[in-house]
LOLO-955497 format. One record per atom (N, C-alpha, C, O): residue in three letters; x, y, z. Coordinates in pm, whole numbers, plus 50000, padded with zeros to 5 digits. Example, Ala and Ser with C-alpha at 12.3 -4.5 7.8 and 13.67 -1.06 7.14 Angstrom:
2
ALA513194943150780;ALA512304955050780;ALA513204967050780;ALA514244966850846;SER512854977550708;SER513674989450714;SER512905000350787;SER513415011450804;
//
This chain:
280
MET491319814041238;MET491659801141281;MET492959803141364;MET493679812741340;THR493269793941465;THR494639794741521;THR495689792141431;THR495409785241333;SER497119797241449;SER498109796141373;SER498939786141437;SER500129785441409;PHE498369778041527;PHE498939767141598;PHE498199755841619;PHE496999757541596;PHE498519744641656;PHE497669733241686;PHE497369729541832;PHE498169732541920;VAL496519724641852;VAL496069719341997;VAL495729705142002;VAL494959701241914;ASN496179696142094;ASN496059683442080;ASN494629677842102;ASN493899681842192;LEU494329669342023;LEU492889663042003;LEU492909648341982;LEU492969644641865;PRO492849638842080;PRO492649625542041;PRO491569620041995;PRO490519622842055;LEU491519612241895;LEU490199610341794;LEU489399600941884;LEU488169601241874;LYS489909593641962;LYS488899585742055;LYS488109594242148;LYS487099589442200;PHE488469605642173;PHE487899614342274;PHE486779619042209;PHE485719619242271;THR486839624142060;THR485679627342003;THR484439620241993;THR483399626041964;VAL484519606242017;VAL483619598142022;VAL482799598242141;VAL481579599442137;SER483609596742267;SER483009597642393;SER482579611442451;SER481759612842541;HIS483279621942382;HIS483039636042422;HIS482809642842303;HIS483849648342269;PRO481909644842223;PRO481549650842098;PRO481779665342117;PRO482019673042023;GLU481699669142252;GLU481659684042258;GLU483009690342252;GLU483149702542238;TYR484059681442262;TYR485579685542221;TYR485489689842067;TYR485729701242029;GLN485149680241990;GLN485099684241832;GLN484499697641800;GLN485049706341732;SER483219698641862;SER482399709241867;SER483179723241897;SER483109733241825;PHE483909722042012;PHE484669732342049;PHE485749736141952;PHE486009747541916;PHE486249727141921;PHE487449729741813;PHE486819736541696;PHE487189747741661;LEU485899730241637;LEU485189736241506;LEU484519749741541;LEU484529758241451;GLN483999752441645;GLN483329766341663;GLN484289775741677;GLN484139786341615;ASN485409773941758;ASN486409783041773;ASN487539784741665;ASN488349793941663;LYS487449773341567;LYS488379775041461;LYS489649772541516;LYS490549780241483;ILE489929762041604;ILE491179756541655;ILE491739746041558;ILE491009736741524;CYS492979746941510;CYS493579736041449;CYS493909724741530;CYS494659726841625;PRO493499713341511;PRO493729700341585;PRO494979692841540;PRO495329691041423;GLU495659688541658;GLU496699677741620;GLU496059663741674;GLU496029660541792;LEU495549656041567;LEU494729645641606;LEU495509633241643;LEU496409628641573;GLY495129628241754;GLY495919616241795;GLY495229602441732;GLY494059599441756;LEU495909596241668;LEU495649581241637;LEU496039571641743;LEU497119573341800;ASP495209560841778;ASP495549550741829;ASP494839538941810;ASP493779539941749;CYS495289524741863;CYS494669513941812;CYS493009514341833;CYS492319507841754;LEU492549519941912;LEU491259519641926;LEU490179528441815;LEU489109524941765;SER490839539641804;SER490329548141692;SER490569541941547;SER489849545541454;MET491569532841528;MET492049527741401;MET491159515441391;MET490679513241280;ASP490859507541488;ASP490479493841459;ASP488819493741478;ASP488049486041421;ASP488439504341575;ASP486879501741614;ASP486019511941535;ASP484809513041555;LEU486689519041446;LEU486229531041374;LEU486089528641243;LEU487199525541197;PRO485179528541153;PRO485209522841012;PRO485969536640926;PRO486069548140971;SER486419532140801;SER487129542340719;SER486219554840691;SER486719565940679;LYS484919552740682;LYS483959560640660;LYS483839574340740;LYS483719585940701;TRP483929567440896;TRP484019575641013;TRP485119585940991;TRP484939598140999;HIS486319579640962;HIS487499592040944;HIS487269600140826;HIS487639611840834;THR486769596640726;THR486439604540604;THR485539615740637;THR485779626840589;GLU484419613640724;GLU483519622940762;GLU484139631840870;GLU483649642940892;LYS485179627440937;LYS485669635041059;LYS486559643940976;LYS486509656140994;ALA487459638140878;ALA488409649740798;ALA487529659140728;ALA487979670640718;LYS486399656940677;LYS485709666840620;LYS485039677440702;LYS484699688040648;ALA484849675140822;ALA484269683840923;ALA485349696240922;ALA485099708240911;PHE486709689540940;PHE487759700340978;PHE488079706340831;PHE488409718240833;LEU488039700740717;LEU488419707140586;LEU487279717240570;LEU487509728640528;ASP486119713340602;ASP484869723540582;ASP485159737940641;ASP484809748740593;LYS485839735640752;LYS486059749740844;LYS487429754640795;LYS487929764640846;LYS488069747140692;LYS489409752740641;LYS490349749640750;LYS491249758040745;LEU490509741840840;LEU491349740440959;LEU492559731040906;LEU492469720140849;LYS493649737940940;LYS494859730340914;LYS494899718341031;LYS494489721241144;VAL495369705641004;VAL495379694741074;VAL496739687341078;VAL497389685740975;SER497159682741202;SER498429674541202;SER497959661541251;SER496779660541285;VAL498799650941259;VAL498359637441296;VAL499589633041385;VAL500769633541349;HIS499109628641508;HIS499979623041587;HIS499929605941587;HIS498869601341631;MET500699598541553;MET500799584441505;MET500539576641650;MET501009581441753;PRO499869566141651;PRO499839556141767;PRO501409553941817;PRO502359553841739;PHE501499552241951;PHE502679547142008;PHE502589538142141;PHE503609532942186;LEU501529536642194;LEU501379526242314;LEU501749512442255;LEU501139506642165;ASP502829508242320;ASP503019493042291;ASP503979492642181;ASP504579482242157;LEU504179503342112;LEU504949501841971;LEU506409504041995;LEU506799512142079;ASN507209496941921;ASN508849499341936;ASN509489495441799;ASN509849484041767;PRO509579507641720;PRO510019505241587;PRO511289499841588;PRO511589494241483;GLY512219499941685;GLY513679497041686;GLY513989483341788;GLY515039479441839;SER512699478541794;SER512809467241894;SER513859456041852;SER514049453641733;LEU514469450041941;LEU515499438641890;LEU514619424241867;LEU514999414441803;ASP513599425541925;ASP512709413041884;ASP511869415241751;ASP511049424341737;LYS512149406341662;LYS511659409641529;LYS510209410441519;LYS509659418741447;TYR509519400941596;TYR508099402141602;TYR507269415841653;TYR506259420841604;VAL507999419541760;VAL507579432941811;VAL507839442841700;VAL506899450341673;ARG508969444141631;ARG509349453641540;ARG508339450941423;ARG507839461041373;GLU508069441941385;GLU507329438141252;GLU505749442141296;GLU505069447241208;ALA505249440341407;ALA503989444441449;ALA504009461441459;ALA503069468841429;SER505199465041506;SER505019480841528;SER505069486541369;SER504369495941332;GLU505919479941289;GLU505789487241161;GLU504339483841089;GLU503789492341018;LYS503849472941108;LYS502439473441046;LYS501539482041096;LYS500779487941019;ARG501479484041230;ARG500619493741286;ARG500949509441225;ARG500029516241179;LEU502179513841229;LEU502559523841167;LEU502389527641018;LEU502249539240978;VAL502399517640947;VAL502029518140814;VAL500629518440804;VAL500209525640713;GLN499779512640872;GLN498289513340893;GLN497939528040916;GLN497099533840848;ALA498609533741016;ALA498419546241056;ALA498699557640968;ALA497939567340969;VAL499739557140890;VAL500349566940802;VAL499239565740690;VAL498759576540657;ASN498739554740625;ASN497769555640541;ASN496639560940572;ASN496029567240486;LEU496109559440706;LEU494869564540732;LEU495099579540754;LEU494109586440733;ALA496219585840794;ALA496379597140841;ALA496179605140712;ALA495609615940719;GLN496619600340595;GLN496409607940469;GLN494939611040435;GLN494709618940344;LYS494049605840496;LYS492729608640491;LYS492539625440531;LYS491919633540461;TYR493139628040643;TYR493089641240689;TYR493799651540628;TYR493619662740674;TYR494679650140521;TYR495549659840456;TYR496379667240557;TYR496309679540559;PRO497219660240650;PRO497869665740741;PRO499109676040704;PRO499799673640605;SER499319686040775;SER500349694440740;SER501619687140793;SER502669691340744;HIS501719678440873;HIS502759671740926;HIS502289657840994;HIS501099655441016;ILE503279649441025;ILE502819637541116;ILE504069636641226;ILE505259638741203;ILE503549633441329;ILE504379631941456;ILE504669614741489;ILE503719607241509;ILE505879610641491;ILE506199595841539;ILE507009595841671;ILE508079601941677;HIS506619590641752;HIS507659588741889;HIS508579580241831;HIS508229571941746;SER510099581741879;SER511059575341838;SER511359561841896;SER512229554341851;GLY510509558942007;GLY510459546742074;GLY511689541742172;GLY511679531142235;TYR512749551442170;TYR514059547442245;TYR513649547142388;TYR512829554842438;HIS514349536342455;HIS514229538042609;HIS515649535642660;HIS516309526042619;PRO516109544742752;PRO517639542542800;PRO517639531842897;PRO516709529042973;GLY518829525542886;GLY519009512742967;GLY518949499442895;GLY519969492542886;PRO517769495442842;PRO517609481542788;PRO518499482342652;PRO518989471942610;TYR518699493842588;TYR519529494142461;TYR520839498042472;TYR521469500242369;ASP521489499642607;ASP522809505642623;ASP523919497842557;ASP524969503142522;ASP523629485142542;ASP524639474742484;ASP524339471242344;ASP525189465642275;ASP522999474842292;ASP522839472042154;ASP522289483742095;ASP521199483142039;TYR522939494342102;TYR522449506842055;TYR522619506241896;TYR521689511441834;SER523439502041837;SER523769501641705;SER522479494241649;SER521709499841570;ARG522279481241696;ARG521109473741635;ARG519789479441663;ARG518849476341589;TRP519589488641774;TRP518449494041781;TRP518239506841680;TRP517149511141642;LEU519369511241650;LEU519389524941554;LEU519049518241415;LEU518109522641349;ASN519839507341370;ASN519619503441246;ASN518269498141231;ASN517659500141126;ASN517619490041348;ASN516249483641345;ASN515289497641308;ASN514459497341217;SER515509508541383;SER514639518141393;SER514689524741252;SER513629526341193;ALA515759528241200;ALA515829533741068;ALA515219525140962;ALA514579530340870;SER515359513640970;SER514749502740866;SER513389505240863;SER512799507140757;THR512659505441006;THR511279506441004;THR510769518440955;THR509889518640869;LEU511389530641014;LEU510809543840973;LEU511029548040825;LEU510349556540767;LYS511989541540775;LYS512289544640621;LYS510939537440533;LYS510459541440427;ASN510569527440605;ASN509409520340512;ASN508239529440533;ASN507489531840439;VAL508049534740657;VAL506889543540689;VAL507119556140613;VAL506159560140547;LEU508189562940610;LEU508379575540532;LEU508259572340385;LEU508039582440320;LYS508319562140319;LYS508089560040179;LYS506589561540150;LYS506149564340039;LEU505899559840249;LEU504249559840236;LEU503799575240265;LEU502749580140224;SER504639581140333;SER504279594940356;SER503839603940249;SER503079613340272;LYS504319601240130;LYS503909607739994;LYS504309623840035;LYS503529633040011;GLY505499625740095;GLY505779640240097;GLY505359648140217;GLY505859659140244;ILE504549642940281;ILE504079648140413;ILE505319648340532;ILE505919638640579;PRO505459660240560;PRO506639660040673;PRO506419650040788;PRO505319648140841;VAL507429644540816;VAL507249636740937;VAL508259640141036;VAL509399641740992;TYR508039641741173;TYR508799647141263;TYR508909636541397;TYR507939632041459;LEU510039634241419;LEU510229623541520;LEU510269630341673;LEU511029639841692;GLU509589626141764;GLU509399632441890;GLU510079624642008;GLU509849612742028;ASN510849631542079;ASN511609627042208;ASN510459622742306;ASN509349627942313;VAL510919612542379;VAL510049608542500;VAL511089604342617;VAL511209612042713;TYR511749594042615;TYR512459589842723;TYR514059594942703;TYR514769594142803;GLU514529599042602;GLU515759600942567;GLU516259611442655;GLU515709622242675;GLN517489606742712;GLN518119619342815;GLN519299622742738;GLN520219626742810;ASP519569622442615;ASP520459627342543;ASP519959631242396;ASP519379622742328;PRO520159642542352;PRO519749644542221;PRO520389636842100;PRO519849636241990;THR521469631742128;THR522239626642025;THR521419612641961;THR521499607741849;PHE520699608942068;PHE519869597042006;PHE518969599441885;PHE518829591441793;ILE518379611541894;ILE517489615741807;ILE518329620141672;ILE518089616641557;LYS519219627541712;LYS520069632941582;LYS520799621441501;LYS521009623041381;ASP521189610441564;ASP521499597641506;ASP520549591141431;ASP520839585441326;LEU519319591441481;LEU518159583541385;LEU517799594141282;LEU517429590041172;ILE517829604841298;ILE517439615741184;ILE518609615141077;ILE518349615240957;ASN519749614641121;ASN520829612541021;ASN520769599240938;ASN521109598440820;GLU520299588641016;GLU520129573940945;GLU519209577240845;GLU519439573040732;LEU518089584740868;LEU516899586840774;LEU517299596040658;LEU516459600340578;ASP518629598840652;ASP518999608240547;ASP518389622040548;ASP518119628440446;GLY518189625940669;GLY517509640340689;GLY516169640040623;GLY515739650840581;LYS515529630240610;LYS513959629840559;LYS513139631440661;LYS511949631340628;ALA513379632940784;ALA512719633740897;ALA513109647140981;ALA514289650540985;GLY512219653841039;GLY512579664441128;GLY512479661841268;GLY512299650341309;PHE512579672941353;PHE512469668341520;PHE511309675741571;PHE511059687241533;CYS510499668441669;CYS509579676241745;CYS509919675141857;CYS510009664041910;PHE510229687341924;PHE510729689042068;PHE509689688842161;PHE508959698742166;ASP509469679042238;ASP508449680142353;ASP509139683042476;ASP509949675942535;LEU508679695142511;LEU509309702542636;LEU509199694742747;LEU510169691442814;GLY507679690442777;GLY507219681442888;GLY507929669442913;GLY508169665543027;HIS508299662842797;HIS509109648242807;HIS510359652142840;HIS510929646142932;TRP510999662342776;TRP512429663842819;TRP512609667242967;TRP513549662543032;PHE511679675643019;PHE511669681743150;PHE511559670843246;PHE512329670643343;SER510549660443226;SER510369650043317;SER511049637343297;SER512009634243367;PHE510529628643191;PHE511239615343154;PHE512739618643119;PHE513599611743173;GLY513109628443036;GLY514529629642987;GLY515399637143102;GLY516459642443067;GLN515019637643222;GLN515649644043331;GLN516329659143310;GLN517379663643355;GLY515369664843227;GLY515669679143200;GLY515679688143327;GLY516589696343342;GLU514629686743422;GLU514579693143553;GLU515959690743633;GLU516489700143692;LYS516489678443633;LYS517819674543697;LYS518959679843611;LYS519809686543671;ASN519129678143481;ASN520309679243414;ASN520619693743375;ASN521769697143350;LYS519479703243369;LYS519599715843335;LYS520099716943183;LYS520799726643152;ASP519839709843110;ASP520459708342979;ASP519919712442867;ASP520339707642761;LEU518769723142867;LEU517989726742762;LEU518919732642638;LEU518769729642520;GLY519749740342685;GLY520649747042563;GLY521469735242489;GLY521759736142370;TYR521809724742563;TYR522709714442479;TYR521529708742386;TYR521839706942269;TRP520409706242419;TRP519409700342335;TRP518999707742214;TRP518759702542105;LEU518939721042244;LEU518569731942133;LEU519669731342048;LEU519429728941930;GLN520909732942083;GLN522089734142005;GLN522439722041929;GLN523109722741826;THR521989710641977;THR522389697341898;THR521339695341791;THR521699691141681;LEU520049697941816;LEU519069695741720;LEU518449706441656;LEU517339704741606;ALA519049718341650;ALA518739730841591;ALA518559729041449;ALA517639735641399;PRO519359720241357;PRO519209721041218;PRO517999712241190;PRO517629712641072;TYR517359705141264;TYR516329695041261;TYR514919701041335;TYR513819695541320;LEU515099710941402;LEU513909713241490;LEU512739722341395;LEU512889733341343;LYS511679714041394;LYS510659719041300;LYS509299721841369;LYS508499729641317;HIS509009714741505;HIS507849716841574;HIS508069713741738;HIS508859705241778;LEU507409720441806;LEU507209721141938;LEU506059715442015;LEU504919719241986;HIS506249706842112;HIS504919701942198;HIS505099710942322;HIS506159711142385;LEU504159717442350;LEU504339726542467;LEU503289724642574;LEU502089725842547;HIS503709721842692;HIS502909719942805;HIS503849721742927;HIS504949726942912;ASP503349716943062;ASP504279719843170;ASP504209708743256;ASP503449699343233;ASN505019709243366;ASN505209700843477;ASN506179704043558;ASN506859713843527;PHE506469696643680;PHE507189701643768;PHE508479693443772;PHE509279694443865;GLY508669684243655;GLY510039674743649;GLY509839661243696;GLY510649653143653;ASP508869656543782;ASP508479643643821;ASP507749636143731;ASP508099624643707;ILE506759641143675;ILE506039632443594;ILE505449639643464;ILE505689651743465;ASP504829635843368;ASP504559642743253;ASP503199647243272;ASP502299641643209;GLU502929657543357;GLU501359660143386;GLU500769669443281;GLU499629673043312;HIS501179674043173;HIS500439682043070;HIS499809693643129;HIS498699696643084;LEU500279700443216;LEU499769712343276;LEU499839724443168;LEU500659724743076;GLY498979733243190;GLY499029744743113;GLY500299752043120;GLY500929750243224;MET500829759743031;MET502339766743027;MET502179775243124;MET501149781843133;GLY503319776543221;GLY503349786043333;GLY502879780843473;GLY502989787343577;ALA502299767543461;ALA501669763443577;ALA502739753943651;ALA502509751043768;GLY503809749143594;GLY504969742743642;GLY506359748343651;GLY506579759943684;LYS507219740143622;LYS508689747343634;LYS509569746043503;LYS510789747743497;ILE508779743143407;ILE509799743443262;ILE510199754943241;ILE509319763443254;PRO511329759043209;PRO512229771443199;PRO511879777443061;PRO512699776842969;PHE510709782843046;PHE510299789242918;PHE511169799242870;PHE511439800442750;VAL511689807342969;VAL512359818642936;VAL513839815442870;VAL514349822942786;GLU514379804942913;GLU515379797942844;GLU515159791442702;GLU515969791242610;LEU513759785642705;LEU513549780542575;LEU513579792842483;LEU514409792642392;PHE512799803142496;PHE512659813942376;PHE513979820642360;PHE514309825042250;ALA514719821542461;ALA515969827842443;ALA516719823142327;ALA517099829242227;GLY516869808842368;GLY517499799042295;GLY517009797342127;GLY517789796342032;LEU515769797342123;LEU515219798042002;LEU515749811741929;LEU516219811641815;GLU515619822342001;GLU515859835041919;GLU517319836641907;GLU517749844041819;PHE518109830941982;PHE519519830141956;PHE519959821741829;PHE520839825441752;LEU519259810641819;LEU519769801741717;LEU518789805941576;LEU518929800241468;SER517899815841599;SER517199820141489;SER516279807141449;SER516359804141330;ILE515459799341526;ILE514619789041490;ILE513259794141526;ILE512979800441628;SER512409790741425;SER511069795841431;SER509899782641413;SER508979783641333;PRO510109771341494;PRO509179762241445;PRO507749765041479;PRO507389774341551;THR506879755441417;THR505409754541454;THR505319748141589;THR506259742441645;PHE504089749441639;PHE504029745141780;PHE502499737941795;PHE501569740941720;THR502399728541895;THR501069722541953;THR501019725042077;THR502049722142139;LEU500019730242145;LEU499459729842290;LEU499159715842326;LEU498549708842244;GLU499519711142439;GLU499119695642478;GLU498579697842606;GLU499339694542697;PRO497369703042645;PRO496869704242771;PRO496129690042781;PRO495989682342685;HIS495709687942902;HIS494899676842918;HIS493709678942989;HIS493079669343034;SER493279691943005;SER492029695043067;SER491489709042993;SER492419716042953;PRO490429713142972;PRO489999725542948;PRO490719737043025;PRO491079747842978;GLU490849732743147;GLU491639743843223;GLU493009747343205;GLU493509758343229;ASP493649736143156;ASP494949738543112;ASP495209744142982;ASP496279749442951;LEU494209742842906;LEU494159748942771;LEU493969764542787;LEU494459772342706;GLU493239768242891;GLU492919781942911;GLU494259787242970;GLU494699797942927;GLN494839781243055;GLN496169786943120;GLN497059787643005;GLN497719797942994;SER497199777542910;SER498089780542808;SER497729791242711;SER498649797442656;LEU496659793642688;LEU496369805842609;LEU496359817842677;LEU496429828242611;GLU496279818242792;GLU496689833042870;GLU497989833342868;GLU498489844542863;PHE498769823142871;PHE500199822942873;PHE500749829742756;PHE501609838442765;ILE500309826242664;ILE500609831842503;ILE500169847342499;ILE500929855342443;THR498949851942560;THR498669863542545;THR499579872142634;THR499819883642599;LYS500109867042753;LYS500989875742833;LYS502339875742786;LYS503129884342825;HIS502689865842698;HIS504139866342655;HIS504149868842488;HIS504699860442416;GLN503669877942444;GLN503579880142298;GLN504609881942220;GLN504509880442098;TYR505869885942286;TYR506979886842222;TYR507569873942200;TYR508009871342088;TRP507629866742278;TRP507869850842264;TRP507389844542158;TRP508069838642074;PHE506099845642160;PHE505219839142048;PHE505379844741932;PHE505179837541834;SER505739857441913;SER505909863641770;SER507289856641727;SER507579856341607;LEU508019851741811;LEU509339845941742;LEU508959832341685;LEU509709826941604;LEU507859826641720;LEU507049814441645;LEU506239818541540;LEU505599809541486;GLY506109831041495;GLY505269835041381;GLY503989839041406;GLY503289840841307;LEU503419841341536;LEU502289847341568;LEU502189863141557;LEU503169870041586;ARG501259867541526;ARG501169881741476;ARG499949887641548;ARG499119880241600;LYS499839902041552;LYS498689908441630;LYS497469901341597;LYS496809898741698;LYS496939897341484;LYS495949893141440;LYS495689880241505;LYS494529877441536;ASP496649872141529;ASP496619860241615;ASP496269862041763;ASP495329856341819;PHE497039869741815;PHE496759875541952;PHE495319879841972;PHE494689875242067;ASP494749888841885;ASP493509892041889;ASP492489880441863;ASP491379880741916;PHE492819872141795;PHE491859860941765;PHE491689851441900;PHE490649845141921;LEU492709851341979;LEU492679843442102;LEU491749849142208;LEU491209842042292;LYS491599862042199;LYS490759867042293;LYS489179861742259;LYS488289860942343;GLY489069859142148;GLY487539855442115;GLY487299839442133;GLY486209834442106;ILE488249832642176;ILE487909818342207;ILE487099817242308;ILE487409823742408;ARG486119810742311;ARG485199806942408;ARG485669794842512;ARG486319785342468;SER485389795442620;SER485759783742706;SER484679772942686;SER483659775042622;PHE485009759842753;PHE484039751042734;PHE482989753342839;PHE481979746242841;
//
């Protein structure tokens, strides 16, 4: 099986069952995406059977929490309460899949909270502490989306008493986080090095979050891997393509840059395994 994860939204496995078949046949470890539709429209038994399909193949699974319309740190208590309720439902459901870790978006948006940052931070910490209590020891990683400064993530992790780690999404940093403009990858890595546990890897040109295959855009992967090596960080990672072609591009990128990915724990057997993955 792969020693890394590839994103697989659960709702896609309903409309496109060939996606699940591709993962199972090629022994690709999935990062399963939960959303309101997969939670509300699909019965508990469906999730139990889905989990069994991956467990039977002995595949590691990670779970990405729902994020659309959610705001764990909202200043509006009704929005915040609804967000917490959904995340609590999601973390309980995620446990059916025996995940190696869980990913949660921080929910921070620059601008609206500039004058109420402390309230946003306190609200977020309160919500996420309640979610963390239910994770039963499963590692929880907070993912950057719109943050343009890594200290927002750092502050929140510290408010959670170090009980959450950091998932660095390179595509979000480069586009939403103005990384292409600010050229501040080193600052992000140095600021969040003690918490960096996982990477989301895809590519874009800095304008929008395109989820291209690695090497198809402008994200400075040379700088990323140099920084990881310098800081002696070896996080796990998920590929986040949005098409079969983008997945193939990323797999070719890994094969061409074996030294880089050896820094993330891949070994010769892993690179040899990639050669046997059949395309869609």
